[in-house]
N, C-alpha and C positions, 0 to 999 in steps of 0.2 A: 635564700636567694634575694629577698628584698633588702636584707641587711647588707649584702654585697653590693647591690645597686646603690644604696644610700652612701656607702663608703666610697665607692668608685666615683659617683657624681660629685661628692663634696671634695674629694682629693684632686680630681682632674680640674674642677672649677677653680680651686685654690691655686693650683699650679699655673693654670692659664692666666689668672689675674696677676700672679706674682711675676711672671715673665713677659707680661704685656701691659698695656695701659688699663686693662680691665674693662668691664662693662659699666655703662652709665645706667642707673636705675630708671626703669620705665614701668608705669602701671599696667602695661600690656601683659606683664607676667601674671598679674591677678586674673586677667581675662583668660589667659592660657590655662591657669590652674582651674578656673571655674568651668571651662568648657571640657577639659580633658579628665579632670578628677571628680568634680562635683556633679556635672551634668549627667553622666551615665548613671549615677546613683539615683537621680531624680526620676528615671524611667519608672521605677517601682512605686513612686508616690502617686497614689490614686485619690482623687477628690472624694470618692466614696468611703475611703478609710478615715475621713475626718471624724466619723462617729466614734472611732476608737479613742479619741481624745477624752470624750466624756465617759465612755465605758471604763477606761483604765486611768481615770483622772488621779487616783491615789498614787499609782505607779509613776505617772508623769510628774506629779507634785513632788514626790520623793526625789526623782531625778533632778528636777530644777533646784530643789533645796540643797542637794549635795553639790551640784556643779556650779551654782551661782551664789552660794552662801558658805557652806562648810569648807569646801576645798579652797576657795579664795582666802578664808581665815587661816587655814593651814599654810597656804603659800605666803601669806603676809608674815606670819610668825617665823617661818623658815627664812624668808627673804631678809627680814630685819636682822636675823642672827648672822647673816653672811657679811654684813657691813659693806656690801657693794651694791650700788644703785642699779647697775645693769643686770647683774645676776638676779637680784630680787625682782626686777621687772620681768625678766624672762620666765622665772618660776610662776609669777602671778599670771602672765599671759597664758601659759600652759594650763593653769588651773581653771580658766574661764572658757576654754575651748575643748569641749568633750568630743568623744567619738574619733573619727578619722577615716582615712581611705579604706582601712582594713576592717573597720568595726562590723560591717554587715557580714563579712566572711566569718568572723568569730561568732557572731550571733547565730548564723545558720549552722555552723559546724557544731556548736554546743547545744543545739536544739531549742534555741530561743525563738520568740515570735518575730519573724522578719517583717511582718506588716506593721506592727507597733514600732519595730526598730527603725523602719524608714520614716515613720511619723515623727519619732523623737529626733532623728537626724535632721528632718526638715525644720522642726521647731528650733533646734540648736543653731541651724544656719540663719533662721530669721532673727535670732538673738545675737548675731555677730556684732551688730552695732552696739548692743548693750555691753558686750565683752570689751569693745573698744572704749566705750565710755568708762567702764570700770577701771581699765588700764590708765585712762586719763586721770581719774580721781585718785588712783594709787599714786601716780606721779606727783599730783598736786599736794597730797596730804602726807607724803613721806620725804619730801625734799629737805625739810628742816632736820629730820632724823639723820639723813645721810650727808648733811651739810653741803648740799649742792643746789644748783638752780635748775628747776624744771622749765625747759625752754619752750615746750609745746603750748601754744595758746588754744583757747577753746574753739576759735573759728577754724583753725587748721584741722583740729581733731574732728569737728563736725563735717568738714569737707572730705576728710579721709573716710569717715564712717559712711557717708553717702556714696562715695566712690566704691567702697568695698561691697556695700549692699547691692549696688548696680552690677558690678563685675562678677561677684561671687554668688549672687542669689537670683536677681531679676533676669539677667541675660541667660544664665544657664537653665533656669526653669522654663522660660519662654522657648529656648532652643530645644529643650527636651520634649516639649509638647509638639513642636513642629516635626522633629525627627521621628516621633512615634507614628506620625502619619505616613512616613516613608518607611514601610515595613522592612524592606531588604537592608537599608542602612541601619535601622534600629537593631535588627538581628545580627548584623556584622559587628556592631559596637558591643552588643551584649555578649557575643561569643568570644570576642577578643578583649574583653574588659580588663582582665588581669594584666595582659601584655601592655595595653594602653596605659593603665595605671602605673606600672613599673617604668615605662618609658617616660611618662610625664614627671614622675618623681626624679628620675635621672636628669632630665632637662632643667627642671626647676632648681635642683640643688647645684647643678653645674653653673647655672646662671647666677644664682644668689651668692655662691661662694666665689664666683669670678668677678663680683662687683668691686669697683675701686674702693668703696668704703669698707668692705670685708677684709681687705688686705691689712687694715689696721690691727687685725688679730695678731699678726707677726710681732708688732711692737709691744702689744699687750703681753704676749708670752715671754718676751725678753725682759720687760720691766716688772711684771707681776705674775710670775709662774705659779704662785700659790693659789691664784684664782681658779686655775684648772681643777685643783683638788677640792677646793671649796665648792665649786659649782657641781662637781661630780657627786660629792657627799650630799649636797642639798637636793639634787634630783632624786637620788636613791631614797632619801628620807621622805620626800614628797610622795613618791610612788608607793612606798610602804604604808603611809598614812592613808593614801587614796584607797588602796586595797582593803585595809582594815575597816575603813568607814563604809565602803561599798558592800563588803560582806556582812556588816552589821545591819545595814539599812535594808538590803534586798534579800528576799527569800528565793534561793536559786532553784527550788522545786517548781516554781511557776515559770512557764516560758516567757511571760510578759516581763516579769521581774528580772529574768536572766538577760533579756534584751537590754533593759535599762542598766543592769549591772555592767555590761560590756561598754555601754556609752559612758560610764563613769570610770571604769578601770583603765580605759585607753584615752589618750588625748589626741587632738587633731594637730599633730606636730608640724606637718608641711604647711598647713594654714597658719600656724603660729610663726613659722619661719618667714612666710610671705608677709604677714602683718608686721613682723618686727622690723622689716625694712622701712616702714613708715615711721617707726619710733626710735630707731637707733640714734638719730641725732639728739633726741631728748634724753635718752637713758645711757647711751654709750655702747661701744661695740661689744662689751662683755655681756650684753643682753643675749648675744648669740650662743654663748657657752652652754647654758642649761638646755637650750633647744637642741643643740648639737648632741649633747649627751642623752637627751630623751630618746633620740633615734636608737642609740646603742643599747639603751636599757629596755625600752618598751617592746621592741620586736621579740627578743628572747623571753622577756617577762610574759608576754601574751602567750607564747608557745608553751611555756611551763605551766601557766595558769590554766590553759585549755586542757592539758594533759591531766592536771590535778582534778579539774571539774569532771573530766571524762571518767576518771577512776571512781569518783564519788557517785557519778550517775550510774 
């Protein structure tokens, strides 16, 4: 169902942008994503669960090592081999954004520790600014390899990082605390959270693929159709390496490590798509390609992976 929503939102958005003037990008889409996708997940973040950070510090340390060191190294190697600046940047952005809107579903379904899962989710959200900084450093230190000019300056990147933290973390967290005080509203959102999430994904994809800048993908397909296959292969290789590394690092017999495993095996694709809109000018429209393919690969990939884990369990 979610894969259908993803495809429908992207296709309709692209058609709308192609036959009209398209949307002009506004940072309000980040606020919308924060309130509709991230905020409901923060309902389950309890301040009393902070003690879990110390209790399961080894699991969290392994999660941070994999998601902010090992996977970015894999993404860097894969990206450099594509010989395309945008595709490399898209893969790298995926590598530093773990989890996603569905991660808590997979953790719960597979018998993982949901309390620790929410704590890891919150930690990863707090580190979004670090992810943005790492993308900036990637652009800075690979421009010579790709024989291009990285046009994003440090001041703009710092402004974007602050804006992202405010719209995707601070406001959603404060809003979640307020809504928890309004019990009927909190109960309604919790009950209909899957529908709200799917509707939000549709709106975000429709908007982002309807942007004026996204329409440049048509020219890209005409001029360099080989980038489509390069991007697809790069994303598949990244997910395979991601899975192998996560299976090697985490012991799935433990509910806590199983929660951390899902935060590594899945990436926050919608957030990557939103953040890429800040960076397309610097890296090029081909940055969208690996993020688009990640939707097509991760959803069925997670379903198969869950069945595999269920058979072993």
